[in-house]
C-alpha positions in Angstrom: 195.7 93.4 66.6 194.9 91.9 69.9 193.4 95.1 71.0 191.2 95.2 67.9 190.0 91.6 68.5 189.3 92.4 72.1 187.2 95.4 71.1 185.4 93.3 68.5 184.5 90.8 71.2 183.3 93.6 73.5 181.0 94.8 70.7 179.6 91.4 70.1 179.0 90.9 73.9 177.3 94.3 74.0 175.2 93.3 71.0 174.2 90.1 72.6 173.3 91.8 75.9 171.3 94.4 74.0 169.4 91.8 72.1 168.8 89.9 75.3 167.5 93.1 76.9 165.3 93.8 73.9 163.8 90.2 74.1 163.3 90.7 77.8 161.5 94.0 77.2 159.3 92.3 74.6 158.5 89.5 77.0 157.8 92.0 79.8 155.6 94.0 77.4 153.7 90.8 76.5 153.3 89.9 80.1 152.1 93.3 81.0 149.6 93.4 78.2 148.5 89.9 79.2 148.1 91.0 82.8 146.2 94.1 81.8 143.9 92.0 79.6 143.3 89.5 82.4 142.6 92.5 84.8 140.2 93.9 82.2 138.4 90.5 81.9 138.4 90.2 85.7 136.8 93.7 86.0 134.2 92.7 83.3 133.5 89.4 85.2 133.2 91.3 88.4 130.6 93.7 86.8 128.8 90.7 85.3 128.7 88.9 88.6 127.4 92.1 90.3 124.7 92.4 87.7 123.8 88.7 88.1 123.7 89.2 91.9 121.3 92.1 91.5 119.2 90.2 89.0 119.1 87.2 91.3 118.1 89.3 94.2 115.3 90.8 92.1 114.2 87.3 91.1 114.2 86.2 94.7 112.1 89.3 95.6 109.7 88.5 92.7 109.5 84.9 93.8 108.7 86.0 97.3 106.1 88.4 96.1 104.6 85.7 93.9 104.6 83.2 96.7 102.9 85.7 99.0 100.4 86.5 96.3 99.8 82.8 95.7 99.3 82.2 99.4 96.9 85.1 99.6 94.9 83.8 96.6 94.9 80.3 98.1 93.6 81.7 101.3 91.0 83.7 99.5 89.9 80.6 97.4 89.8 78.5 100.5 87.7 81.1 102.3 85.3 81.3 99.3 85.1 77.5 99.1 84.5 77.2 102.8 81.8 79.9 103.0 80.1 79.2 99.7 76.3 79.0 100.2 76.0 75.7 98.4 77.6 72.4 99.5 80.9 71.8 97.7 83.0 68.6 97.5 86.1 68.3 95.4 87.3 64.9 94.2 90.8 64.5 92.7 91.6 62.4 89.7 91.6 59.3 91.8 88.1 60.0 93.1 89.4 60.9 96.5 88.0 63.8 98.5 90.5 66.7 98.4 88.2 69.4 99.8 84.8 69.6 101.5 83.1 72.7 102.9 81.0 73.3 106.0 77.7 73.4 104.0 78.1 69.7 103.2 78.6 69.1 106.9 75.4 71.0 107.7 73.3 69.3 105.0 74.4 65.7 105.9 75.0 66.3 109.7 78.6 65.2 109.5 79.9 67.5 112.2 83.4 66.2 113.4 83.5 63.7 110.5 84.3 66.4 108.0 88.1 66.2 108.6 88.1 62.4 108.4 86.4 62.5 105.0 89.5 64.2 103.4 91.5 61.7 101.4 88.7 59.0 101.3 87.7 57.4 98.1 84.1 57.6 97.0 83.7 53.9 97.6 84.6 54.4 101.3 81.9 57.0 101.8 79.2 54.2 102.0 80.3 53.8 105.6 78.6 57.1 106.3 74.8 56.4 106.3 73.7 60.0 105.6 75.9 60.1 102.4 74.5 56.9 100.8 71.8 58.7 98.7 74.5 61.1 97.4 76.8 58.2 96.6 74.1 56.4 94.7 73.3 59.4 92.4 77.1 60.1 91.8 78.1 56.5 91.1 81.6 55.1 91.7 83.0 56.7 88.5 81.4 60.1 89.3 80.1 60.9 85.9 79.5 64.5 84.9 75.8 65.7 85.0 73.9 68.8 85.8 71.0 69.7 88.1 69.8 66.2 89.1 67.2 66.3 91.9 68.1 64.3 95.0 65.4 63.7 97.6 67.2 63.1 101.0 64.0 63.4 103.0 60.7 65.3 102.9 62.2 68.5 104.2 65.5 68.3 102.3 65.7 68.3 98.5 69.0 68.9 96.8 70.0 69.8 93.2 73.2 68.0 92.4 75.7 68.9 89.7 79.1 67.4 88.8 81.5 69.7 87.0 84.9 68.6 85.6 87.8 70.9 86.6 90.6 71.6 84.2 93.7 73.8 84.2 94.5 76.3 81.4 96.5 73.6 79.7 93.4 71.4 79.8 94.9 69.0 82.4 92.1 67.2 84.3 92.4 68.0 88.0 89.2 66.3 89.2 85.5 66.9 89.7 83.6 69.4 91.7 80.3 68.4 93.3 77.8 71.2 93.8 74.9 70.6 96.2 72.2 73.2 96.2 69.3 73.1 98.7 66.1 73.6 96.5 63.6 72.4 99.2 61.8 75.8 99.3 61.6 76.1 95.5 60.4 72.5 95.1 57.7 73.0 97.8 56.6 76.2 96.1 56.5 74.3 92.7 54.5 71.5 94.4 52.0 74.0 95.8 51.7 75.8 92.5 51.2 72.4 90.7 48.5 71.4 93.2 46.7 74.7 92.7 46.8 74.5 88.9 45.6 70.9 89.1 42.7 71.8 91.4 41.8 74.9 89.4 41.9 73.0 86.1 39.8 70.2 87.4 37.2 72.7 88.7 37.1 74.5 85.3 37.0 71.4 83.1 33.5 70.4 84.3 31.7 73.7 83.5 33.7 74.1 80.2 32.6 70.6 79.1 28.9 71.5 80.0 29.3 74.7 77.9 30.8 72.7 75.0 27.9 70.2 74.8 25.3 72.9 75.3 26.8 74.9 72.4 27.0 71.8 70.3 23.3 71.0 70.9 22.4 74.6 69.8 24.6 74.4 66.7 23.1 71.0 65.8 19.7 72.7 66.2 18.6 70.1 68.7 16.9 73.0 70.6 15.4 74.8 67.6 16.4 76.6 64.4 19.1 79.3 64.4 19.8 81.9 61.8 23.2 82.5 60.1 24.2 85.4 62.3 23.5 83.4 65.4 25.4 80.4 64.1 28.5 82.6 63.4 28.5 83.9 66.9 28.0 80.5 68.4 30.7 78.9 66.2 33.2 81.5 67.5 32.1 80.9 71.1 32.5 77.1 70.5 36.0 77.5 69.2 37.0 79.8 72.1 35.6 77.2 74.5 37.6 74.5 72.7 40.8 76.5 73.2 40.0 76.9 76.9 39.5 73.1 77.2 42.8 72.4 75.4 44.6 74.8 77.7 43.0 73.2 80.8 44.0 69.7 79.5 47.6 70.9 78.8 47.8 72.4 82.3 46.5 69.1 83.8 49.1 67.2 81.8 51.9 69.6 83.0 50.7 69.1 86.6 50.8 65.3 86.2 54.3 65.5 84.7 55.6 67.6 87.5 54.0 65.2 90.1 55.6 62.2 88.3 52.2 60.6 87.7 52.0 60.9 83.9 52.9 57.5 82.5 50.8 54.5 83.6 50.0 52.1 80.8 53.3 50.8 79.4 52.9 48.0 76.9 54.8 46.8 73.8 53.4 48.5 70.8 54.0 49.0 67.0 55.2 52.5 67.0 54.6 52.8 63.2 50.9 52.1 63.7 50.7 54.6 66.6 52.4 57.3 64.6 50.2 56.6 61.5 47.0 57.0 63.5 48.1 60.4 64.6 49.2 61.3 61.0 45.7 60.4 59.7 44.1 63.0 62.1 45.9 65.8 60.3 45.5 64.7 56.7 42.3 66.7 56.2 43.7 69.9 57.9 46.9 69.7 55.8 44.9 69.2 52.6 42.7 72.2 53.3 45.8 74.3 54.0 47.4 73.2 50.7 50.3 71.4 52.3 52.2 68.4 50.9 51.7 66.0 53.7 53.7 62.8 53.6 54.4 59.8 55.9 57.4 57.7 54.9 57.1 54.3 56.5 60.0 51.8 56.8 60.0 48.9 54.4 60.8 46.3 57.1 58.8 45.7 60.2 60.1 47.4 63.2 60.6 45.8 66.6 57.8 46.6 69.1 58.8 48.9 72.0 57.3 49.7 75.4 55.0 52.8 75.1 52.1 54.4 76.8 50.0 54.8 73.6 47.8 57.6 74.9 50.7 59.7 76.0 53.1 59.1 73.1 50.2 59.8 70.7 49.8 63.2 72.5 53.5 63.9 72.0 53.3 63.1 68.3 50.1 65.1 68.0 51.8 68.2 69.5 54.8 67.9 67.2 52.8 67.4 64.0 50.3 70.1 65.1 53.1 72.6 65.3 54.5 71.5 61.9 51.1 71.9 60.2 50.2 75.2 62.0 53.5 77.0 61.3 53.9 75.9 57.7 52.3 78.2 55.1 50.1 77.1 52.2 52.2 75.4 49.5 54.7 74.1 52.0 55.6 70.6 53.0 55.4 68.5 56.2 57.2 65.1 56.0 57.1 62.5 58.7 59.6 59.6 58.5 60.5 56.6 60.7 63.5 54.3 60.4 65.3 51.6 62.3 68.9 52.5 63.3 70.1 48.9 63.8 73.6 49.7 64.7 72.5 52.2 67.4 69.6 49.9 68.4 67.3 52.9 68.1 64.1 53.8 66.2 64.4 57.3 64.8 61.4 59.5 64.0 61.7 62.8 62.1 59.0 65.4 61.6 60.2 68.0 59.1 58.5 71.1 57.8 59.3 74.0 55.6 57.6 76.5 57.9 58.6 79.7 59.7 61.4 78.1 61.7 62.8 79.1 65.1 65.1 82.1 65.6 68.5 81.0 66.7 68.4 83.2 69.8 65.2 81.6 71.0 66.2 77.9 70.3 67.5 77.2 73.8 64.0 78.0 75.2 61.9 75.9 72.8 61.1 73.2 75.4 60.3 75.7 78.2 56.8 76.0 79.6 54.6 78.7 77.9 57.3 79.5 75.3 56.1 80.8 71.9 58.5 82.5 69.5 57.7 86.0 68.3 57.5 84.9 64.7 55.0 82.2 65.8 52.8 84.8 67.7 52.8 87.0 64.5 51.2 84.1 62.7 48.2 84.4 65.0 48.0 80.6 65.3 46.4 79.0 68.3 48.7 77.6 71.0 49.4 77.5 74.7 53.2 77.2 74.6 53.0 73.9 76.5 52.9 71.4 73.6 56.7 70.9 73.2 57.3 70.9 77.0 54.7 68.0 77.3 56.2 66.2 74.3 59.7 66.4 75.6 58.7 65.1 79.1 56.7 62.2 77.6 59.5 61.1 75.2 62.2 61.3 77.9 60.0 59.4 80.4 59.9 56.6 77.8 63.8 56.7 77.8 63.8 58.4 74.4 65.5 61.6 73.2 64.2 64.6 71.4 66.1 67.4 69.6 65.6 69.6 66.6 67.3 71.5 63.8 65.9 74.8 62.7 66.6 78.0 60.7 64.3 81.0 60.7 62.1 81.1 57.6 63.6 77.8 56.4 61.7 75.2 58.4 62.3 72.9 61.4 62.9 69.2 61.8 62.2 67.5 65.2 63.8 64.2 65.9 62.8 61.5 68.4 64.9 58.4 69.1 63.7 55.5 71.2 65.7 52.5 72.3 64.6 49.1 70.9 
């Protein structure tokens, strides 16, 4: 019996030991699996780190390339800026000089002062005597404008433009001042203007003599003429009149370019001035079968400073175009109104004529411009009327613009401060 019990205990002990061994094996297996998993994760992390290292090296290489490219572009831009044939000054957002090229130094005789100008505010530039004319045209706020003429001295005339500079994201970076030496062009223009003026004056006297001689013959002050002779003389008289108009237009253009056009500024009733010009065209419009209307304001308008002779010429040119280029049965309407809020007097001259092709509209106020559709109409014209009208109106501090569509008419607008 004792022997049996002893054997039973041995079996129990062996069972306990075997279970313990099994549990140990399970724990060891779990540990091994865990270690293997950790090793696998470590290998994966090592691979990821290696990939990240390679990617980072590639990024660093790309950054270095981009930096070198940016440096190259910067040097290229600086070289272009420095060697640009026109004078360039770049003002930052605070109106301080950020860059200035050698051409500016040459134009204003700055020499060694160029470096000292960097970082200076526009207000501080008044300390440099040679720059004062430029500062006056730019103003302390440096407003944007294009192609203003600046006379520095008789042998130096500059064309000044102020251009805003933006990034792709439309962030304002400052303003670029472009100074172009136009002395030679302006001197050529002056010589050309003087030649035209002299030639026109010399031609006007004999043309006037021809006009009055023809008029005397047509009025039969020198004897009777037959129908055939009258026809020839009428055509000659009309051709001579066209030549006189061209000469007068050329003289007006010459005076405009010399800045000697306006001379008799007085306060005037603009409605009365416009009405007097309107009356001159009533008979022509009636003969042509046009509906010709002048819409006056109900209230009395304030008087404004005008050169009556010159503004009448401007209105004459605008109405003349409206009547000439509107076919029979069409309409020409002239209106004037007081824009009290804008403190302006607005004049509109609208017609239902041939209109202006859209591709030609930016040239309307150029000298000698006539649209192809206008030339097909075989109407008389020098191509100077609108150029003269625009210069007269702007010299009186007014504005002129138009709206037009080919074959659907044109409306010219003139606005004057009051």
